[in-house]
Every structure is written in C-alpha cells, then in structure tokens.
TITOR-130459 format. One line per 10 residues: their letters; for each residue z, y, x of C-alpha. Coordinates in pm, 1 decimal, padded with zeros to 6 digits. Each point is the difference from the previous one (the first is absolute). Layout:
TITOR-130459
a) Z,Y,X | ...
//
This chain:
TITOR-130459
xxxxxxxxxx) 05351.4,-04168.7,-03779.4 | -00359.0,-00115.1,-00003.5 | -00088.0,-00214.6,-00295.0 | -00330.5,-00188.6,-00068.3 | -00220.7,00036.0,-00324.1 | 00194.0,-00296.6,-00141.5 | 00333.8,00127.1,00077.9 | 00082.3,-00210.5,00316.4 | 00230.9,00182.8,00247.7 | -00199.1,00038.8,00316.0
xxxxxxxxxx) 00241.5,00193.9,00220.9 | 00117.5,00350.0,00086.5 | -00155.7,00319.9,00123.3 | 00233.8,00132.4,00280.7 | -00137.4,00343.3,00111.3 | 00127.7,00146.6,00311.8 | -00100.6,00306.2,00230.2 | -00326.0,-00183.7,00089.1 | -00116.1,-00071.7,-00347.6 | 00019.3,-00296.5,-00238.3
xxxxxxxxxx) 00146.4,-00322.5,00127.0 | -00045.5,-00320.2,-00230.5 | 00236.2,-00291.6,-00014.4 | -00188.5,-00285.2,-00158.9 | 00225.8,-00262.2,-00193.1 | -00106.2,-00337.9,00161.5 | 00086.6,-00195.5,-00313.8 | -00266.4,00175.1,-00197.3 | -00251.4,-00095.8,00259.2 | 00097.8,-00366.3,00076.7
xxxxxxxxxx) 00114.0,-00072.8,-00362.4 | 00328.9,-00112.3,-00143.8 | 00196.8,-00228.4,00238.5 | 00087.8,-00300.4,-00216.1 | 00195.1,-00304.8,00072.7 | -00069.1,-00369.2,-00114.3 | 00308.0,00037.3,-00219.7 | -00184.0,00269.2,-00191.2 | -00295.7,-00182.9,-00087.8 | -00172.2,-00329.8,00090.8
xxxxxxxxxx) -00317.0,-00199.0,-00084.1 | 00092.2,-00330.7,-00180.0 | -00330.9,-00178.8,00060.0 | -00253.3,00068.0,00287.3 | -00210.6,-00311.5,-00056.3 | -00225.9,00151.9,-00292.2 | -00002.4,00153.4,-00331.6 | 00205.0,-00117.6,-00272.2 | -00092.8,00012.7,-00381.8 | 00234.5,00111.7,-00278.9
xxxxxxxxxx) -00048.5,00085.3,-00359.2 | 00134.7,00314.2,-00182.8 | 00228.3,-00122.2,-00262.7 | 00245.0,00170.8,-00243.7 | 00288.1,-00135.7,-00181.9 | 00007.5,00254.9,-00294.1 | -00241.7,00217.2,-00188.7 | -00093.7,00331.7,00134.8 | -00296.1,00147.3,00206.5 | -00332.7,-00191.4,00072.8
xxxxxxxxxx) 00031.9,-00014.2,00364.9 | 00165.7,00186.4,00308.1 | -00137.6,00262.5,00226.7 | -00018.1,-00045.5,00359.3 | 00296.4,00129.6,00207.6 | -00011.8,00161.2,00342.8 | 00104.5,-00173.9,00315.4 | 00373.7,-00051.4,-00038.9 | 00079.1,-00007.0,00381.5 | 00172.1,00294.2,00135.7
xxxxxxxxxx) -00226.2,00245.9,00171.0 | -00325.6,-00167.7,-00113.1 | -00278.2,00191.5,-00169.8 | -00212.2,-00143.2,-00281.2 | -00150.6,00120.6,-00324.0 | 00126.2,-00266.2,-00237.1 | -00283.2,00099.6,-00238.9 | -00319.2,-00124.3,-00142.6 | -00161.9,-00069.6,-00323.6 | -00006.0,-00381.7,00035.5
xxxxxxxxxx) 00385.1,-00033.6,-00053.2 | 00095.0,-00345.4,-00124.8 | 00013.5,-00066.2,-00361.6 | 00222.5,-00276.9,-00156.1 | -00086.7,-00339.3,00136.5 | -00216.3,00139.5,00289.4 | 00036.4,-00199.0,00337.2 | 00072.3,00173.6,00311.2 | -00075.6,-00109.0,00351.4 | 00204.3,00142.7,00283.3
xxxxxxxxxx) 00283.2,-00037.3,00265.2 | 00362.2,-00003.1,-00092.5 | 00240.4,00231.3,00178.9 | 00377.4,00057.8,-00039.5 | 00078.3,00356.9,00013.0 | 00380.4,00105.9,-00022.8 | 00093.2,-00321.2,-00174.6 | -00296.7,00017.5,-00266.1 | -00315.8,-00215.3,-00009.9 | -00333.6,00182.4,-00010.7
xxxxxxxxxx) -00354.2,-00125.1,00019.9 | -00266.5,00203.5,00194.4 | -00300.4,-00062.6,-00201.2 | -00358.2,-00045.8,00133.4 | -00176.6,-00152.8,-00306.5 | 00062.4,00018.7,-00373.2 | -00153.0,-00232.6,-00277.7 | 00033.3,00133.3,-00347.6 | -00012.5,-00263.3,-00272.9 | -00357.7,-00124.7,-00051.8
xxxxxxxxxx) -00138.4,00157.0,00302.7 | -00053.0,-00069.9,00358.3 | 00183.0,00119.9,00323.8 | -00032.5,00346.4,00102.8 | 00135.8,00194.8,00298.7 | 00309.3,00225.2,-00055.9 | 00010.7,00356.0,00134.8 | 00169.0,00001.4,00330.6 | 00385.9,00072.7,-00052.5 | 00023.5,-00191.6,-00322.5
xxxxxxxxxx) 00351.4,-00162.4,-00036.3 | 00193.3,-00183.4,-00284.9 | 00369.3,-00061.4,-00020.2 | 00086.7,-00356.4,-00089.6 | 00239.7,00123.2,-00276.2 | -00032.1,00340.6,-00200.8 | 00123.3,00044.5,-00360.1 | -00158.9,-00289.1,-00209.4 | -00259.0,-00090.7,00263.9 | 00038.6,-00259.3,00280.3
xxxxx) -00242.8,-00182.0,00241.1 | -00026.1,-00368.1,-00043.5 | -00154.5,-00229.1,00271.7 | -00330.0,-00171.3,-00107.9 | -00003.3,-00359.6,00098.4
//
C-alpha cells in the first residue's frame, strides 16, 4: 500500500517479474465522490451574516472547525476564532442533515470585518453555542 504524507491511501505496488507496477486509486486523485444528498449549498446569492450566541455560561468563544464535507481538506484553525457575540459572514451548507457556515469574514465585538483563514467553518449548533441570523 502506498500512503501519502498525510495518511491518504494512494494505491498499491504490484511487483511482477518486470519490476514494480503501481495501481493508483483514482478516488485519491479526483477527490471524494459526493452526492447532492450528502451536502448542499443553501444560498448561492451572497454571503449571509450570523452572530455567535450562547444559551448558558461557559467558554468565551468557539474555535474554527474543519470542513465537515466528506473528503474535503481544510485546516479549521487560525488565531482569529470567534469570541462571544462575534459576527460571521459566510455561506450556509447542509452537510449530512446538519447546518454549517463556511466563514469568509469575522467581526469581533468592537472591531471591523477581517478575512478568515481559508477552511474556517462553524456549526450552527454546538454545546451552548448557536448561530443567530443578523437582520
């Protein structure tokens, strides 16, 4: 089995009398084959704005999450994670029955809009946190 540096299965080495033969797994080249039922974009007209709210005491914000879509790669990190009351600007997706926001900009309380690191995602509900539409 041939494996990439991040653990992805790439294929097999099938040696024969003439030397090494490699069988490459096409899914690793083309990406994960998804269906519309697995994830879909809710709005394609533009970015929507949500505020990060909580319904009980606890932490002071929520760290970015990686891309929840099967087979997708993203970091889900960055130091500018949303603190309580921050506003998030992004696109809403439904992934396996759960709503997620792919974030492109964040505005912490009392500050201006800043770009998010690529691959910054937020679930609409997690523990005491939830995303509330800004109207």
